[in-house]
Wavefront OBJ file of the C-alpha trace (Angstrom):
o trace
v 0.659 -19.132 43.030
v 4.219 -17.520 42.694
v 4.547 -13.823 43.482
v 5.803 -12.936 40.014
v 2.849 -14.472 38.339
v 0.557 -12.689 40.691
v 2.086 -9.328 39.767
v 1.808 -10.146 36.056
v -1.898 -11.137 36.279
v -2.974 -8.372 38.635
v -3.962 -5.830 35.918
v -6.256 -8.542 34.402
v -8.311 -8.687 37.510
v -9.930 -5.444 36.271
v -12.761 -6.728 33.950
v -12.971 -3.458 32.003
v -9.208 -3.505 31.122
v -9.468 -7.161 30.178
v -12.436 -6.620 27.962
v -10.814 -3.502 26.357
v -7.627 -5.398 25.525
v -9.511 -8.353 24.102
v -11.598 -5.997 22.019
v -8.408 -4.160 20.770
v -6.738 -7.510 19.894
v -9.975 -8.658 18.067
v -10.285 -5.424 16.051
v -6.482 -5.299 15.097
v -6.135 -8.924 14.052
v -9.347 -10.868 13.618
v -11.993 -8.523 12.471
v -13.009 -8.184 8.749
v -11.566 -4.701 8.667
v -8.381 -5.614 10.512
v -5.308 -3.428 10.772
v -3.430 -5.292 8.095
v -6.144 -5.049 5.559
v -6.473 -1.374 6.241
v -2.794 -0.768 5.619
v -2.978 -2.691 2.318
v -6.039 -0.615 1.312
v -4.277 2.604 2.013
v -1.422 1.541 -0.140
v -3.774 0.690 -2.867
v -5.518 4.026 -2.628
v -2.097 5.712 -2.840
v -1.233 3.816 -6.026
v -4.489 4.503 -7.613
v -4.203 8.215 -6.904
v -0.743 8.171 -8.615
v -2.261 6.437 -11.713
v -5.101 8.885 -11.701
v -2.660 11.710 -11.863
v -0.613 9.918 -14.656
v -3.715 9.221 -16.712
v -4.962 12.846 -16.321
v -1.634 14.164 -17.558
v -1.817 11.739 -20.530
v -5.315 12.883 -21.335
v -4.304 16.552 -21.174
v -1.268 15.881 -23.418
v -3.441 13.960 -25.889
v -6.026 16.795 -25.908
v -3.328 19.327 -26.710
v -2.066 17.183 -29.528
v -5.550 16.838 -30.830
v -6.071 20.618 -30.777
v -2.742 21.078 -32.534
v -3.633 18.587 -35.255
v -7.091 20.059 -35.875
v -5.856 23.714 -36.218
v -2.613 23.245 -38.188
v -2.605 21.151 -41.514
v 1.172 21.103 -41.473
v 1.246 19.429 -38.090
v -1.362 16.856 -39.274
v 0.868 15.828 -42.166
v 3.901 15.709 -39.871
v 1.921 13.453 -37.404
v 0.698 11.194 -40.132
v 4.282 10.852 -41.530
v 6.014 10.201 -38.246
v 3.445 8.054 -36.364
v 1.912 6.084 -39.188
v 4.730 6.156 -41.804
v 2.493 7.558 -44.458
v 4.015 8.889 -47.649
v 3.171 10.907 -50.709
v 2.636 9.155 -54.000
v 6.090 9.798 -55.492
v 8.139 9.056 -52.310
v 10.039 6.096 -50.809
v 10.101 5.826 -47.030
v 13.102 4.296 -45.309
v 12.526 3.331 -41.704
v 15.622 3.190 -39.399
v 15.262 0.975 -36.258
v 17.617 -0.014 -33.502
v 18.584 -3.418 -32.187
v 15.410 -3.633 -30.121
v 13.314 -2.941 -33.161
v 12.343 0.555 -31.943
v 11.831 3.314 -34.478
v 14.735 5.813 -34.587
v 14.030 7.854 -37.725
v 12.288 7.894 -40.999
v 13.690 9.167 -44.195
v 11.400 10.410 -46.986
v 12.859 10.647 -50.460
v 11.065 11.782 -53.541
v 11.358 9.612 -56.478
v 12.152 11.333 -59.706
l 1 2 3 4 5 6 7 8 9 10 11 12 13 14 15 16 17 18 19 20 21 22 23 24 25 26 27 28 29 30 31 32 33 34 35 36 37 38 39 40 41 42 43 44 45 46 47 48 49 50 51 52 53 54 55 56 57 58 59 60 61 62 63 64 65 66 67 68 69 70 71 72 73 74 75 76 77 78 79 80 81 82 83 84 85 86 87 88 89 90 91 92 93 94 95 96 97 98 99 100 101 102 103 104 105 106 107 108 109 110 111 112
């Protein structure tokens, strides 16, 4: 056997080192909970935490709006007019939209 190959294989003569290396390779690449899966799961956890934060903020905002609507009748009327385009009996409502069909403004005119 060439001298270079003997130097290369000499650490593998130790059975404990060989078994430890094989076990590390098995755990990192072939096991059910391998290293690649763990990194993917950590990324998924990070995304889900960010989503949880977003949805918590949205819930808090909706709760504030609900309190505001329940306590002030003027806000309730404003909300109904802006969000659901409701109108009074003697009014005409003109809806202004942009090119992407998004609501820009509403114009309430009383009919006389």
